[in-house]
N, C-alpha and C positions, 0 to 999 in steps of 0.2 A: 134666381131669379137676376140677380146682381150682374152676372153674365150676360145674359140675354139683353140687358137694359145697358150694356158697356160699362158698367161700373166696375171695372176690372179690378181695381186695386183694393176695394172694399170686397169682393168677392174673394180676392187671394187671403186677406186677412181672416175672412171668416172661415176659409178651408182650412188653412193653418190652425186656426183655433180648435176647428174640429178634430183634425189628427191630433193635437195636443191633448184633446179632452178624450179621444178614443184612437189609439195608435194602430187599432185594427180596421178601422173604418176604410175599406175597400173602395166604396163610392167616393168618398173625400179624396183619396189618392187619385183616383180616375179622373175626377174633375179638374184637378191640379194638371193632370197630364193633359188634359183637352185645352186648359188654359194656356199652356207652355207651347203645344203645339200649334194654336191660333197665332200665336205671338212669334210664331217661326224660331222657336226654340225644340226641335226635336229631339235634341240631344236629352235636355231635362225632362221632356216628354215621355221617353222611353223608361228614365228612371221611376217615375210616378206609375205609368203604367205596369211596370214587374211589380211594384210594391202593390198596387191594386189585385193583380192575379195571384200574388202570394198569401193574400189574405181571403182572397174569393176566386178560386180556379176554374169554377163552374160558369163564368160569364163569357159567352162569345164575343161580346162586344169590347171586352178589355184584349182580348186576342188581336182580335180584329184591328184596332188602334193601335196597338204595339207594331204589327205588321207594317201598317201603313207609315209608321214614326220612322222606322227601321228602312223603309223603302225609299223614303225620302232623303235619309243619310247615305242611300247608294248602299245599303248593307243587306244586299238581297239574300244572301245566305242566312241571314236571321229573320227577314220579312217572311220568306217562304214556309219554316215551321210554323212561325207563328200564324199565319191563314191557314195552315193545315190543322193546327190546333183549334180556331174557331169553327172550322167545317166540323170537326169530329165532335164538336159540342152541339151542333146543329147543322146536320147535312141540308137541310132546305136553306140555308143561309146564303141567296144567291148573289149578294156582293162579295160575299167569302171567295167562292167560285171565281167569280169575275178578277178579283185582284190578285187571286192567287195564278190564274192565268196571265195577267200582265207581268207579274215578277217571273214566271218562267219564261215569257217571249224574252224579258230583260237577260235573261242567263241563255238564251236561244236554244231552249227545250221546248221547240214548236211542238212536237207530239204531244209531250205531255199538257202543254198550256192548250191545245186543241181540245183534250180531254174536258179540260177544266170548264171552257167555254160552254162545250156540248153538255157537260151535265146543268150548267146554268140554264140552259136552253131547255132542256126536261122539264124542269121547274118552271121556269118564266119564258115561254115561247117570244114573245115579243120583246125581250129584254135589249134595248139598243147595245148597250156596252159591250154585253156579251156577243153580240151579231157583228160588231163593227170590228171588235176582237178575233172573232173568227175569219171576218173577212180578210183581215190583215194576214193570217196566216196561209189564207188561200192564197193572195198576192205573193207572198214569199215564196211559196211553193208553186208558183206559174201556174196553178188552177184557176185560169181567169174565169170561165162559165162559171164556176162554183163560188167565185168572188163576186161576180156581178149579181147574182142570185141574192146573197147573204146580203150585201151592202144595199140591193133595193129594199129588202124587208128592213134594215136599219134604218134606212130614209121614211120608209111607211110608218115606222115605230116613233122614229124622233126627226120630222122633218127639218125641224130649225137647227141642227147640229150639223157644222161646215165639215167637220171629219169624217160623217157619211158621205155626203155627198163629193166630197172630195177621192175618197176611197174608191167609190164607185167610178170615178172619172179615171182612177187608176187602172180600175178592171178593165173599162172599156179600152182603155189604151191597150192594154195586153192582147185583147180580142182584134184590135187594129179598127175599133168602131171609133174612128175619130170625131165623127159628129155628135154623137151620143157623150162622148167623153168631154166634149166642150160645153155641151149642154148641162153635164153634172157640174163641172169646174163653175160654169156661170153662178149657178146655185150656191155653190160654196162660196163664191168671190161676194154674193150678194149678203151673205152671213157673216163672214169674216175674210174681208180681202186680204189680211196678214196670214192666213192660215199657211204654214209651211209645206204641206203636203200641197195644197193647191198650188203653190209658187212651181215646185217642183212639176207637177202636173202639166202645167201650162207650159214650162218651158220646154218638156219632151215634147208637147204637141205642136209646139210652132215649129221645132226641128222635123217632126215628121211629116210637116206639111211645107217641108222647106223653108221656114221662115227664119 
């Protein structure tokens, strides 16, 4: 409750008191990990998440957050096994498959990442994050027709996400469909004019049109 109301120092004191009273309290360690992560201290968060896992290794959420903390620290080699552990405990954990896909993409393991996104979509076919991830892989593999199809589904599922529209624009560019690319980029621009993918796409579009 104190964390929710931004009383962070009080929350920290009470959580530390809980750990002092019961050094095996996995939930207290986990909450301390979340606090450190929210305060931009992922290295400290990792320590607390590992303590939580040591005392309760059956909670997928603990492994999931450990993986996210490692990923933020650019320790992908440690985030991937953490995500896989979360999934092993709950195979229907969609966000686990999505995050694993993102980590695998960062390692350039596109085939494995594609499987992770596709698994997420068998559980939740409209999951916009998984659709965008799959669309990105199709773009990287220059499968532009498939990329257009997947990004269309992502924008339908989450129409106010600039990344989806920017990705769709990139896929249309790959098809040399410049008018539809521009329309998609304009929609991304209306949502987030500073989107990096949008900026690159507009530069490519202008060059394609001789601008």
